[in-house]
Structure formats: C-alpha cells, structure tokens
PyMOL Python script that loads the backbone (N, CA, C, O; Angstrom):
from pymol import cmd

cmd.read_pdbstr("""\
ATOM      1  N   MET A   1     -16.162  -7.704  13.004  1.00  0.00           N
ATOM      2  CA  MET A   1     -16.842  -6.895  13.730  1.00  0.00           C
ATOM      3  C   MET A   1     -16.683  -5.105  13.298  1.00  0.00           C
ATOM      4  O   MET A   1     -17.583  -4.266  13.334  1.00  0.00           O
ATOM      5  N   ALA A   2     -15.582  -4.954  12.996  1.00  0.00           N
ATOM      6  CA  ALA A   2     -15.838  -3.584  12.408  1.00  0.00           C
ATOM      7  C   ALA A   2     -16.393  -3.507  11.056  1.00  0.00           C
ATOM      8  O   ALA A   2     -17.057  -2.549  10.661  1.00  0.00           O
ATOM      9  N   ALA A   3     -16.137  -4.422  10.434  1.00  0.00           N
ATOM     10  CA  ALA A   3     -16.903  -4.378   8.789  1.00  0.00           C
ATOM     11  C   ALA A   3     -18.199  -4.347   8.973  1.00  0.00           C
ATOM     12  O   ALA A   3     -18.812  -3.560   8.252  1.00  0.00           O
ATOM     13  N   ARG A   4     -18.951  -5.129   9.917  1.00  0.00           N
ATOM     14  CA  ARG A   4     -20.322  -4.777   9.993  1.00  0.00           C
ATOM     15  C   ARG A   4     -21.083  -3.635  10.274  1.00  0.00           C
ATOM     16  O   ARG A   4     -22.186  -3.165   9.992  1.00  0.00           O
ATOM     17  N   VAL A   5     -19.542  -3.211  11.295  1.00  0.00           N
ATOM     18  CA  VAL A   5     -20.066  -1.723  11.879  1.00  0.00           C
ATOM     19  C   VAL A   5     -20.533  -0.752  10.834  1.00  0.00           C
ATOM     20  O   VAL A   5     -21.608  -0.153  10.790  1.00  0.00           O
ATOM     21  N   LEU A   6     -19.411  -0.707   9.911  1.00  0.00           N
ATOM     22  CA  LEU A   6     -19.555   0.018   8.749  1.00  0.00           C
ATOM     23  C   LEU A   6     -20.144  -0.050   7.403  1.00  0.00           C
ATOM     24  O   LEU A   6     -20.124   0.730   6.451  1.00  0.00           O
ATOM     25  N   ALA A   7     -20.625  -1.100   7.575  1.00  0.00           N
ATOM     26  CA  ALA A   7     -21.784  -1.389   6.480  1.00  0.00           C
ATOM     27  C   ALA A   7     -23.297  -1.136   6.808  1.00  0.00           C
ATOM     28  O   ALA A   7     -24.128  -0.830   5.954  1.00  0.00           O
ATOM     29  N   ARG A   8     -23.584  -1.316   8.276  1.00  0.00           N
ATOM     30  CA  ARG A   8     -24.292  -0.529   9.023  1.00  0.00           C
ATOM     31  C   ARG A   8     -24.926   1.125   8.947  1.00  0.00           C
ATOM     32  O   ARG A   8     -25.966   1.761   9.120  1.00  0.00           O
ATOM     33  N   ARG A   9     -23.668   1.271   8.606  1.00  0.00           N
ATOM     34  CA  ARG A   9     -23.282   2.969   8.361  1.00  0.00           C
ATOM     35  C   ARG A   9     -23.188   3.409   6.782  1.00  0.00           C
ATOM     36  O   ARG A   9     -22.717   4.488   6.420  1.00  0.00           O
ATOM     37  N   GLY A  10     -23.676   2.470   5.956  1.00  0.00           N
ATOM     38  CA  GLY A  10     -23.448   2.565   4.636  1.00  0.00           C
ATOM     39  C   GLY A  10     -22.324   2.827   4.143  1.00  0.00           C
ATOM     40  O   GLY A  10     -22.318   3.641   3.219  1.00  0.00           O
ATOM     41  N   VAL A  11     -20.782   2.124   4.674  1.00  0.00           N
ATOM     42  CA  VAL A  11     -20.069   2.101   4.069  1.00  0.00           C
ATOM     43  C   VAL A  11     -19.794   1.320   2.777  1.00  0.00           C
ATOM     44  O   VAL A  11     -19.966   0.104   2.862  1.00  0.00           O
ATOM     45  N   ASP A  12     -19.365   1.851   1.498  1.00  0.00           N
ATOM     46  CA  ASP A  12     -19.038   0.346   0.803  1.00  0.00           C
ATOM     47  C   ASP A  12     -17.722   0.091   1.102  1.00  0.00           C
ATOM     48  O   ASP A  12     -16.769   0.820   0.825  1.00  0.00           O
ATOM     49  N   LEU A  13     -17.691  -1.139   1.771  1.00  0.00           N
ATOM     50  CA  LEU A  13     -16.056  -1.943   1.961  1.00  0.00           C
ATOM     51  C   LEU A  13     -15.883  -3.029   1.111  1.00  0.00           C
ATOM     52  O   LEU A  13     -16.691  -3.954   1.032  1.00  0.00           O
ATOM     53  N   ARG A  14     -14.968  -2.954   0.544  1.00  0.00           N
ATOM     54  CA  ARG A  14     -14.167  -3.889  -0.587  1.00  0.00           C
ATOM     55  C   ARG A  14     -13.121  -4.491   0.012  1.00  0.00           C
ATOM     56  O   ARG A  14     -12.532  -3.760   0.807  1.00  0.00           O
ATOM     57  N   THR A  15     -12.686  -5.609  -0.110  1.00  0.00           N
ATOM     58  CA  THR A  15     -11.588  -6.064   0.321  1.00  0.00           C
ATOM     59  C   THR A  15     -11.073  -6.911  -1.173  1.00  0.00           C
ATOM     60  O   THR A  15     -11.765  -7.298  -2.115  1.00  0.00           O
ATOM     61  N   ALA A  16      -9.485  -7.015  -0.932  1.00  0.00           N
ATOM     62  CA  ALA A  16      -8.719  -7.866  -1.883  1.00  0.00           C
ATOM     63  C   ALA A  16      -9.544  -7.962  -3.671  1.00  0.00           C
ATOM     64  O   ALA A  16      -9.747  -8.902  -4.439  1.00  0.00           O
ATOM     65  N   THR A  17      -9.859  -6.297  -3.745  1.00  0.00           N
ATOM     66  CA  THR A  17     -10.028  -5.445  -4.972  1.00  0.00           C
ATOM     67  C   THR A  17      -8.936  -4.668  -5.307  1.00  0.00           C
ATOM     68  O   THR A  17      -8.418  -4.001  -4.411  1.00  0.00           O
ATOM     69  N   ALA A  18      -8.408  -4.622  -6.627  1.00  0.00           N
ATOM     70  CA  ALA A  18      -7.773  -4.116  -7.188  1.00  0.00           C
ATOM     71  C   ALA A  18      -8.152  -3.036  -7.641  1.00  0.00           C
ATOM     72  O   ALA A  18      -9.232  -2.896  -8.214  1.00  0.00           O
ATOM     73  N   VAL A  19      -7.070  -1.846  -7.390  1.00  0.00           N
ATOM     74  CA  VAL A  19      -7.696  -0.304  -7.632  1.00  0.00           C
ATOM     75  C   VAL A  19      -6.769  -0.191  -8.836  1.00  0.00           C
ATOM     76  O   VAL A  19      -5.623  -0.639  -8.789  1.00  0.00           O
ATOM     77  N   HIS A  20      -7.247   0.382  -9.866  1.00  0.00           N
ATOM     78  CA  HIS A  20      -6.079   0.763 -10.835  1.00  0.00           C
ATOM     79  C   HIS A  20      -6.000   2.337 -11.326  1.00  0.00           C
ATOM     80  O   HIS A  20      -5.404   2.770 -12.312  1.00  0.00           O
ATOM     81  N   SER A  21      -6.872   3.159 -10.227  1.00  0.00           N
ATOM     82  CA  SER A  21      -6.077   4.683 -10.325  1.00  0.00           C
ATOM     83  C   SER A  21      -7.202   4.993  -9.221  1.00  0.00           C
ATOM     84  O   SER A  21      -8.183   4.280  -9.010  1.00  0.00           O
ATOM     85  N   ILE A  22      -6.855   6.283  -8.501  1.00  0.00           N
ATOM     86  CA  ILE A  22      -7.923   7.101  -8.012  1.00  0.00           C
ATOM     87  C   ILE A  22      -7.797   8.614  -7.854  1.00  0.00           C
ATOM     88  O   ILE A  22      -6.795   9.217  -7.469  1.00  0.00           O
ATOM     89  N   ASP A  23      -8.896   9.097  -8.189  1.00  0.00           N
ATOM     90  CA  ASP A  23      -8.446  10.852  -8.534  1.00  0.00           C
ATOM     91  C   ASP A  23      -9.137  11.634  -7.559  1.00  0.00           C
ATOM     92  O   ASP A  23      -9.796  10.885  -6.838  1.00  0.00           O
ATOM     93  N   SER A  24      -9.246  12.761  -7.266  1.00  0.00           N
ATOM     94  CA  SER A  24     -10.087  13.810  -6.584  1.00  0.00           C
ATOM     95  C   SER A  24     -11.576  12.673  -6.293  1.00  0.00           C
ATOM     96  O   SER A  24     -11.750  12.765  -5.078  1.00  0.00           O
ATOM     97  N   SER A  25     -12.296  12.026  -6.671  1.00  0.00           N
ATOM     98  CA  SER A  25     -13.284  11.912  -6.092  1.00  0.00           C
ATOM     99  C   SER A  25     -14.295  10.590  -6.892  1.00  0.00           C
ATOM    100  O   SER A  25     -15.492  10.402  -7.110  1.00  0.00           O
ATOM    101  N   THR A  26     -13.017   9.880  -7.143  1.00  0.00           N
ATOM    102  CA  THR A  26     -13.595   8.834  -8.018  1.00  0.00           C
ATOM    103  C   THR A  26     -12.352   7.660  -7.535  1.00  0.00           C
ATOM    104  O   THR A  26     -11.179   7.932  -7.280  1.00  0.00           O
ATOM    105  N   VAL A  27     -13.102   6.083  -7.494  1.00  0.00           N
ATOM    106  CA  VAL A  27     -11.973   5.124  -7.478  1.00  0.00           C
ATOM    107  C   VAL A  27     -12.049   4.486  -8.845  1.00  0.00           C
ATOM    108  O   VAL A  27     -13.090   4.700  -9.467  1.00  0.00           O
ATOM    109  N   HIS A  28     -11.116   3.732  -9.423  1.00  0.00           N
ATOM    110  CA  HIS A  28     -11.532   3.401 -10.725  1.00  0.00           C
ATOM    111  C   HIS A  28     -10.741   1.961 -10.211  1.00  0.00           C
ATOM    112  O   HIS A  28      -9.634   1.809  -9.695  1.00  0.00           O
ATOM    113  N   LEU A  29     -11.900   0.893 -10.618  1.00  0.00           N
ATOM    114  CA  LEU A  29     -11.059  -0.604 -10.391  1.00  0.00           C
ATOM    115  C   LEU A  29     -11.885  -1.315 -11.782  1.00  0.00           C
ATOM    116  O   LEU A  29     -12.878  -1.020 -12.447  1.00  0.00           O
ATOM    117  N   GLY A  30     -10.999  -2.262 -11.789  1.00  0.00           N
ATOM    118  CA  GLY A  30     -11.185  -3.113 -13.566  1.00  0.00           C
ATOM    119  C   GLY A  30     -12.612  -2.526 -13.980  1.00  0.00           C
ATOM    120  O   GLY A  30     -12.765  -1.852 -14.998  1.00  0.00           O
ATOM    121  N   ASP A  31     -13.525  -2.809 -13.192  1.00  0.00           N
ATOM    122  CA  ASP A  31     -14.935  -2.877 -14.583  1.00  0.00           C
ATOM    123  C   ASP A  31     -15.972  -1.873 -13.702  1.00  0.00           C
ATOM    124  O   ASP A  31     -17.203  -1.883 -13.662  1.00  0.00           O
ATOM    125  N   GLU A  32     -14.903  -0.923 -12.948  1.00  0.00           N
ATOM    126  CA  GLU A  32     -15.948  -0.339 -12.310  1.00  0.00           C
ATOM    127  C   GLU A  32     -15.583   1.045 -11.689  1.00  0.00           C
ATOM    128  O   GLU A  32     -14.519   1.146 -11.077  1.00  0.00           O
ATOM    129  N   SER A  33     -16.562   2.301 -11.840  1.00  0.00           N
ATOM    130  CA  SER A  33     -15.645   3.513 -10.886  1.00  0.00           C
ATOM    131  C   SER A  33     -16.848   3.652 -10.230  1.00  0.00           C
ATOM    132  O   SER A  33     -17.997   3.487 -10.642  1.00  0.00           O
ATOM    133  N   ILE A  34     -16.224   4.133  -8.644  1.00  0.00           N
ATOM    134  CA  ILE A  34     -17.012   4.285  -7.646  1.00  0.00           C
ATOM    135  C   ILE A  34     -16.674   5.965  -7.356  1.00  0.00           C
ATOM    136  O   ILE A  34     -15.538   6.439  -7.386  1.00  0.00           O
ATOM    137  N   GLU A  35     -17.756   6.632  -7.110  1.00  0.00           N
ATOM    138  CA  GLU A  35     -17.527   8.048  -6.685  1.00  0.00           C
ATOM    139  C   GLU A  35     -17.629   7.991  -5.678  1.00  0.00           C
ATOM    140  O   GLU A  35     -18.236   7.071  -5.130  1.00  0.00           O
ATOM    141  N   ALA A  36     -16.880   9.288  -4.846  1.00  0.00           N
ATOM    142  CA  ALA A  36     -16.848   9.323  -3.265  1.00  0.00           C
ATOM    143  C   ALA A  36     -16.547  10.296  -3.033  1.00  0.00           C
ATOM    144  O   ALA A  36     -15.566  10.748  -3.622  1.00  0.00           O
ATOM    145  N   GLY A  37     -17.271  11.129  -2.020  1.00  0.00           N
ATOM    146  CA  GLY A  37     -16.766  12.082  -1.385  1.00  0.00           C
ATOM    147  C   GLY A  37     -15.138  12.114  -0.456  1.00  0.00           C
ATOM    148  O   GLY A  37     -14.263  12.976  -0.373  1.00  0.00           O
ATOM    149  N   THR A  38     -15.306  10.536   0.224  1.00  0.00           N
ATOM    150  CA  THR A  38     -14.250  10.370   1.323  1.00  0.00           C
ATOM    151  C   THR A  38     -13.638   9.223   0.573  1.00  0.00           C
ATOM    152  O   THR A  38     -14.337   8.459  -0.092  1.00  0.00           O
ATOM    153  N   ILE A  39     -12.367   9.102   0.675  1.00  0.00           N
ATOM    154  CA  ILE A  39     -11.753   7.724  -0.436  1.00  0.00           C
ATOM    155  C   ILE A  39     -10.815   7.257   0.848  1.00  0.00           C
ATOM    156  O   ILE A  39      -9.765   7.857   1.079  1.00  0.00           O
ATOM    157  N   VAL A  40     -11.171   6.367   1.506  1.00  0.00           N
ATOM    158  CA  VAL A  40      -9.999   5.796   2.328  1.00  0.00           C
ATOM    159  C   VAL A  40      -9.260   4.384   1.898  1.00  0.00           C
ATOM    160  O   VAL A  40      -9.928   3.366   1.718  1.00  0.00           O
ATOM    161  N   LEU A  41      -8.060   4.404   1.773  1.00  0.00           N
ATOM    162  CA  LEU A  41      -7.550   3.133   0.666  1.00  0.00           C
ATOM    163  C   LEU A  41      -6.461   2.597   1.722  1.00  0.00           C
ATOM    164  O   LEU A  41      -5.681   3.404   2.227  1.00  0.00           O
ATOM    165  N   THR A  42      -6.400   0.882   2.138  1.00  0.00           N
ATOM    166  CA  THR A  42      -5.626   0.825   2.507  1.00  0.00           C
ATOM    167  C   THR A  42      -4.739  -0.463   1.988  1.00  0.00           C
ATOM    168  O   THR A  42      -5.420  -1.284   1.373  1.00  0.00           O
ATOM    169  N   SER A  43      -3.422  -0.770   2.115  1.00  0.00           N
ATOM    170  CA  SER A  43      -2.889  -1.981   1.257  1.00  0.00           C
ATOM    171  C   SER A  43      -1.677  -2.595   1.793  1.00  0.00           C
ATOM    172  O   SER A  43      -0.863  -2.035   2.528  1.00  0.00           O
ATOM    173  N   GLY A  44      -1.638  -3.528   1.458  1.00  0.00           N
ATOM    174  CA  GLY A  44      -0.479  -4.350   2.408  1.00  0.00           C
ATOM    175  C   GLY A  44       0.660  -4.208   2.099  1.00  0.00           C
ATOM    176  O   GLY A  44       0.769  -4.138   0.875  1.00  0.00           O
ATOM    177  N   ILE A  45       1.876  -4.103   2.785  1.00  0.00           N
ATOM    178  CA  ILE A  45       3.124  -3.897   2.708  1.00  0.00           C
ATOM    179  C   ILE A  45       3.852  -5.103   2.571  1.00  0.00           C
ATOM    180  O   ILE A  45       4.004  -5.861   3.529  1.00  0.00           O
ATOM    181  N   VAL A  46       4.426  -5.388   1.166  1.00  0.00           N
ATOM    182  CA  VAL A  46       4.928  -6.678   0.483  1.00  0.00           C
ATOM    183  C   VAL A  46       6.374  -5.989   0.107  1.00  0.00           C
ATOM    184  O   VAL A  46       6.533  -4.878  -0.400  1.00  0.00           O
ATOM    185  N   PRO A  47       7.297  -6.854   0.452  1.00  0.00           N
ATOM    186  CA  PRO A  47       9.009  -6.164   0.018  1.00  0.00           C
ATOM    187  C   PRO A  47       8.759  -6.596  -1.188  1.00  0.00           C
ATOM    188  O   PRO A  47       8.079  -7.596  -1.419  1.00  0.00           O
ATOM    189  N   ASN A  48       9.525  -5.552  -2.429  1.00  0.00           N
ATOM    190  CA  ASN A  48       9.703  -6.131  -3.354  1.00  0.00           C
ATOM    191  C   ASN A  48      10.413  -7.131  -3.804  1.00  0.00           C
ATOM    192  O   ASN A  48      11.620  -6.938  -3.653  1.00  0.00           O
ATOM    193  N   ALA A  49      10.055  -8.440  -4.454  1.00  0.00           N
ATOM    194  CA  ALA A  49      11.545  -9.182  -4.648  1.00  0.00           C
ATOM    195  C   ALA A  49      13.005  -9.287  -4.791  1.00  0.00           C
ATOM    196  O   ALA A  49      13.758 -10.107  -4.265  1.00  0.00           O
ATOM    197  N   ALA A  50      13.297  -8.252  -5.645  1.00  0.00           N
ATOM    198  CA  ALA A  50      14.497  -7.586  -5.641  1.00  0.00           C
ATOM    199  C   ALA A  50      15.043  -6.962  -4.448  1.00  0.00           C
ATOM    200  O   ALA A  50      16.252  -7.015  -4.225  1.00  0.00           O
ATOM    201  N   ALA A  51      14.273  -6.402  -3.706  1.00  0.00           N
ATOM    202  CA  ALA A  51      14.887  -5.521  -2.118  1.00  0.00           C
ATOM    203  C   ALA A  51      15.315  -6.870  -1.471  1.00  0.00           C
ATOM    204  O   ALA A  51      16.399  -7.039  -0.913  1.00  0.00           O
ATOM    205  N   VAL A  52      14.546  -7.615  -1.578  1.00  0.00           N
ATOM    206  CA  VAL A  52      14.797  -9.034  -0.501  1.00  0.00           C
ATOM    207  C   VAL A  52      16.209  -9.267  -0.501  1.00  0.00           C
ATOM    208  O   VAL A  52      16.834  -9.777   0.428  1.00  0.00           O
ATOM    209  N   THR A  53      16.797  -8.770  -1.861  1.00  0.00           N
ATOM    210  CA  THR A  53      17.846  -9.713  -2.063  1.00  0.00           C
ATOM    211  C   THR A  53      19.229  -8.532  -2.061  1.00  0.00           C
ATOM    212  O   THR A  53      20.412  -8.871  -2.008  1.00  0.00           O
ATOM    213  N   ILE A  54      19.005  -7.903  -2.093  1.00  0.00           N
ATOM    214  CA  ILE A  54      19.868  -6.612  -1.973  1.00  0.00           C
ATOM    215  C   ILE A  54      20.674  -7.159  -0.181  1.00  0.00           C
ATOM    216  O   ILE A  54      20.238  -7.507   0.917  1.00  0.00           O
ATOM    217  N   PRO A  55      21.898  -6.962  -0.760  1.00  0.00           N
ATOM    218  CA  PRO A  55      22.822  -6.903   0.718  1.00  0.00           C
ATOM    219  C   PRO A  55      22.653  -5.568   1.734  1.00  0.00           C
ATOM    220  O   PRO A  55      23.638  -4.887   2.022  1.00  0.00           O
ATOM    221  N   VAL A  56      21.841  -5.384   2.045  1.00  0.00           N
ATOM    222  CA  VAL A  56      21.530  -4.260   3.051  1.00  0.00           C
ATOM    223  C   VAL A  56      20.787  -4.858   4.286  1.00  0.00           C
ATOM    224  O   VAL A  56      20.388  -6.022   4.321  1.00  0.00           O
ATOM    225  N   GLU A  57      20.633  -3.926   5.327  1.00  0.00           N
ATOM    226  CA  GLU A  57      19.767  -4.341   6.469  1.00  0.00           C
ATOM    227  C   GLU A  57      18.225  -4.498   6.108  1.00  0.00           C
ATOM    228  O   GLU A  57      17.752  -3.501   5.564  1.00  0.00           O
ATOM    229  N   HIS A  58      17.400  -5.506   6.298  1.00  0.00           N
ATOM    230  CA  HIS A  58      16.641  -5.361   6.029  1.00  0.00           C
ATOM    231  C   HIS A  58      15.616  -6.026   7.955  1.00  0.00           C
ATOM    232  O   HIS A  58      16.049  -6.665   8.915  1.00  0.00           O
ATOM    233  N   ASP A  59      14.202  -5.406   7.644  1.00  0.00           N
ATOM    234  CA  ASP A  59      13.482  -5.806   9.112  1.00  0.00           C
ATOM    235  C   ASP A  59      13.421  -6.993   8.914  1.00  0.00           C
ATOM    236  O   ASP A  59      14.085  -7.756   8.213  1.00  0.00           O
ATOM    237  N   ARG A  60      12.012  -7.207  10.018  1.00  0.00           N
ATOM    238  CA  ARG A  60      11.290  -8.937  10.176  1.00  0.00           C
ATOM    239  C   ARG A  60      10.644  -9.107   9.000  1.00  0.00           C
ATOM    240  O   ARG A  60      10.568 -10.269   8.601  1.00  0.00           O
ATOM    241  N   ARG A  61      10.133  -8.208   8.304  1.00  0.00           N
ATOM    242  CA  ARG A  61       9.242  -8.590   7.205  1.00  0.00           C
ATOM    243  C   ARG A  61       9.860  -8.561   6.294  1.00  0.00           C
ATOM    244  O   ARG A  61       9.042  -8.732   5.390  1.00  0.00           O
ATOM    245  N   GLY A  62      11.331  -8.397   5.632  1.00  0.00           N
ATOM    246  CA  GLY A  62      12.192  -8.099   4.846  1.00  0.00           C
ATOM    247  C   GLY A  62      12.124  -7.298   3.965  1.00  0.00           C
ATOM    248  O   GLY A  62      12.449  -7.518   2.798  1.00  0.00           O
ATOM    249  N   ARG A  63      11.701  -6.283   4.396  1.00  0.00           N
ATOM    250  CA  ARG A  63      11.652  -4.943   3.993  1.00  0.00           C
ATOM    251  C   ARG A  63      13.260  -3.909   4.024  1.00  0.00           C
ATOM    252  O   ARG A  63      14.023  -4.031   4.982  1.00  0.00           O
ATOM    253  N   ILE A  64      13.491  -3.215   3.189  1.00  0.00           N
ATOM    254  CA  ILE A  64      14.606  -2.313   3.657  1.00  0.00           C
ATOM    255  C   ILE A  64      14.389  -1.917   4.946  1.00  0.00           C
ATOM    256  O   ILE A  64      13.197  -1.885   5.248  1.00  0.00           O
ATOM    257  N   ALA A  65      15.409  -1.505   6.077  1.00  0.00           N
ATOM    258  CA  ALA A  65      15.540  -0.995   7.238  1.00  0.00           C
ATOM    259  C   ALA A  65      15.778   0.187   6.777  1.00  0.00           C
ATOM    260  O   ALA A  65      16.703   0.456   6.009  1.00  0.00           O
ATOM    261  N   VAL A  66      14.664   1.252   7.374  1.00  0.00           N
ATOM    262  CA  VAL A  66      15.271   2.718   6.952  1.00  0.00           C
ATOM    263  C   VAL A  66      14.669   3.185   8.245  1.00  0.00           C
ATOM    264  O   VAL A  66      13.807   2.722   8.992  1.00  0.00           O
ATOM    265  N   ASP A  67      15.736   4.715   8.253  1.00  0.00           N
ATOM    266  CA  ASP A  67      14.699   5.631   9.377  1.00  0.00           C
ATOM    267  C   ASP A  67      13.956   6.607   9.188  1.00  0.00           C
ATOM    268  O   ASP A  67      13.485   6.417   8.067  1.00  0.00           O
ATOM    269  N   GLY A  68      13.610   7.412   9.535  1.00  0.00           N
ATOM    270  CA  GLY A  68      12.110   8.445   9.335  1.00  0.00           C
ATOM    271  C   GLY A  68      12.814   9.294   8.533  1.00  0.00           C
ATOM    272  O   GLY A  68      12.453  10.464   8.655  1.00  0.00           O
ATOM    273  N   CYS A  69      13.959   9.048   7.522  1.00  0.00           N
ATOM    274  CA  CYS A  69      13.548  10.196   6.662  1.00  0.00           C
ATOM    275  C   CYS A  69      13.845   9.314   5.215  1.00  0.00           C
ATOM    276  O   CYS A  69      14.132   9.797   4.119  1.00  0.00           O
ATOM    277  N   MET A  70      13.695   7.984   5.542  1.00  0.00           N
ATOM    278  CA  MET A  70      13.886   6.657   4.330  1.00  0.00           C
ATOM    279  C   MET A  70      15.552   6.432   3.960  1.00  0.00           C
ATOM    280  O   MET A  70      16.000   5.850   2.973  1.00  0.00           O
ATOM    281  N   ARG A  71      16.135   6.927   4.805  1.00  0.00           N
ATOM    282  CA  ARG A  71      17.553   6.604   4.579  1.00  0.00           C
ATOM    283  C   ARG A  71      17.660   5.045   5.064  1.00  0.00           C
ATOM    284  O   ARG A  71      16.984   4.591   5.987  1.00  0.00           O
ATOM    285  N   GLY A  72      18.603   4.301   4.311  1.00  0.00           N
ATOM    286  CA  GLY A  72      18.720   3.105   5.067  1.00  0.00           C
ATOM    287  C   GLY A  72      19.450   2.820   6.023  1.00  0.00           C
ATOM    288  O   GLY A  72      20.583   3.301   6.051  1.00  0.00           O
ATOM    289  N   ARG A  73      19.062   2.079   6.921  1.00  0.00           N
ATOM    290  CA  ARG A  73      19.763   1.814   8.517  1.00  0.00           C
ATOM    291  C   ARG A  73      20.897   1.769   8.209  1.00  0.00           C
ATOM    292  O   ARG A  73      21.531   2.720   8.666  1.00  0.00           O
ATOM    293  N   SER A  74      21.839   0.640   7.251  1.00  0.00           N
ATOM    294  CA  SER A  74      23.048   0.368   6.961  1.00  0.00           C
ATOM    295  C   SER A  74      23.467   0.860   5.876  1.00  0.00           C
ATOM    296  O   SER A  74      24.569   0.420   5.546  1.00  0.00           O
ATOM    297  N   HIS A  75      22.922   1.759   5.047  1.00  0.00           N
ATOM    298  CA  HIS A  75      23.539   2.558   4.252  1.00  0.00           C
ATOM    299  C   HIS A  75      22.615   3.748   3.973  1.00  0.00           C
ATOM    300  O   HIS A  75      21.712   3.800   3.138  1.00  0.00           O
ATOM    301  N   PRO A  76      23.124   4.954   5.066  1.00  0.00           N
ATOM    302  CA  PRO A  76      22.295   5.760   5.174  1.00  0.00           C
ATOM    303  C   PRO A  76      22.318   7.234   3.733  1.00  0.00           C
ATOM    304  O   PRO A  76      21.721   8.284   3.496  1.00  0.00           O
ATOM    305  N   HIS A  77      23.388   6.409   3.149  1.00  0.00           N
ATOM    306  CA  HIS A  77      23.482   7.480   1.776  1.00  0.00           C
ATOM    307  C   HIS A  77      22.542   7.085   0.448  1.00  0.00           C
ATOM    308  O   HIS A  77      22.331   7.639  -0.631  1.00  0.00           O
ATOM    309  N   GLY A  78      22.087   5.847   1.074  1.00  0.00           N
ATOM    310  CA  GLY A  78      20.913   5.810   0.193  1.00  0.00           C
ATOM    311  C   GLY A  78      19.577   5.440   0.591  1.00  0.00           C
ATOM    312  O   GLY A  78      19.475   4.701   1.570  1.00  0.00           O
ATOM    313  N   TRP A  79      18.464   5.857  -0.045  1.00  0.00           N
ATOM    314  CA  TRP A  79      17.138   5.848   0.407  1.00  0.00           C
ATOM    315  C   TRP A  79      16.281   4.678  -0.376  1.00  0.00           C
ATOM    316  O   TRP A  79      16.482   4.049  -1.415  1.00  0.00           O
ATOM    317  N   ALA A  80      15.532   4.681   0.326  1.00  0.00           N
ATOM    318  CA  ALA A  80      14.306   3.177   0.209  1.00  0.00           C
ATOM    319  C   ALA A  80      12.757   3.608   0.084  1.00  0.00           C
ATOM    320  O   ALA A  80      11.985   3.855   1.011  1.00  0.00           O
ATOM    321  N   LEU A  81      12.559   3.627  -0.996  1.00  0.00           N
ATOM    322  CA  LEU A  81      10.892   4.144  -0.711  1.00  0.00           C
ATOM    323  C   LEU A  81      10.507   3.507  -2.356  1.00  0.00           C
ATOM    324  O   LEU A  81      11.234   3.099  -3.262  1.00  0.00           O
ATOM    325  N   GLY A  82       8.869   3.665  -2.211  1.00  0.00           N
ATOM    326  CA  GLY A  82       8.299   3.238  -3.571  1.00  0.00           C
ATOM    327  C   GLY A  82       7.037   2.494  -3.070  1.00  0.00           C
ATOM    328  O   GLY A  82       6.702   2.407  -1.888  1.00  0.00           O
ATOM    329  N   GLU A  83       6.355   1.945  -4.179  1.00  0.00           N
ATOM    330  CA  GLU A  83       5.280   0.888  -3.932  1.00  0.00           C
ATOM    331  C   GLU A  83       5.219   0.034  -4.667  1.00  0.00           C
ATOM    332  O   GLU A  83       6.238  -0.197  -5.319  1.00  0.00           O
ATOM    333  N   ARG A  84       4.083  -0.759  -4.878  1.00  0.00           N
ATOM    334  CA  ARG A  84       3.905  -2.049  -5.433  1.00  0.00           C
ATOM    335  C   ARG A  84       2.846  -1.595  -6.324  1.00  0.00           C
ATOM    336  O   ARG A  84       1.926  -0.815  -6.082  1.00  0.00           O
ATOM    337  N   ARG A  85       3.181  -2.320  -7.574  1.00  0.00           N
ATOM    338  CA  ARG A  85       1.844  -2.479  -8.354  1.00  0.00           C
ATOM    339  C   ARG A  85       1.707  -3.267  -9.091  1.00  0.00           C
ATOM    340  O   ARG A  85       2.630  -3.519  -9.866  1.00  0.00           O
ATOM    341  N   GLY A  86       0.271  -4.107  -9.156  1.00  0.00           N
ATOM    342  CA  GLY A  86       0.228  -5.098  -9.819  1.00  0.00           C
ATOM    343  C   GLY A  86       0.682  -6.390  -8.972  1.00  0.00           C
ATOM    344  O   GLY A  86       0.711  -6.389  -7.741  1.00  0.00           O
ATOM    345  N   ASN A  87       1.018  -7.447  -9.742  1.00  0.00           N
ATOM    346  CA  ASN A  87       1.380  -8.639  -9.129  1.00  0.00           C
ATOM    347  C   ASN A  87       2.502  -9.209  -8.959  1.00  0.00           C
ATOM    348  O   ASN A  87       2.809 -10.233  -8.349  1.00  0.00           O
ATOM    349  N   ALA A  88       3.297  -8.217  -9.742  1.00  0.00           N
ATOM    350  CA  ALA A  88       4.864  -8.526  -9.921  1.00  0.00           C
ATOM    351  C   ALA A  88       5.623  -8.279  -8.800  1.00  0.00           C
ATOM    352  O   ALA A  88       6.838  -8.480  -8.820  1.00  0.00           O
TER     353      ALA A  88
END
""", "prot")
cmd.dss("prot")
cmd.show_as("cartoon", "prot")
cmd.util.cbc("prot")
cmd.orient("prot")
C-alpha cells in the first residue's frame, strides 16, 4: 500500500537493489546513477557471521547486544558498531 502511494506521488522506489555509493546528490547503483534532491536509504540489519561466534551477549537476532553508547552489554569496555557491505 505505501509503495503505491509513494509511486503515485512520483517517488522512484527501488527494492532489493545494491547501492555502490551515495554522495550529496546522487545514488550510484551498479549500472546507473540517480540524481536526487532527497535520498532516503533503508537497509536490512544482518549480523556479521563472525560477530555471531564471539562469546558475548547477543540479542534475539544474533547481533552483539549493546547499550545506547554502543558498548557491549556483557563487555562494557568493548564497543560494537559497523556496517555490512556486499554479500560477505
């Protein structure tokens, strides 16, 4: 439903599309660049395969459990943050 409303309003909505980079006014896909005044990116959150094996507290999705400052709940002298790139 939301996708139909956005499409009627002229939004170029892409799903399951790899983004290679974003600068202040352009989204660069594998074979295309899209210029835009406003860019909204949402992405899935998948824990890194290596992070799942670390013997620390994890949340129900397998991510390292952290507090509001990204400190590990079970190891407060360590921080967990980052991003997932590619298919690795």
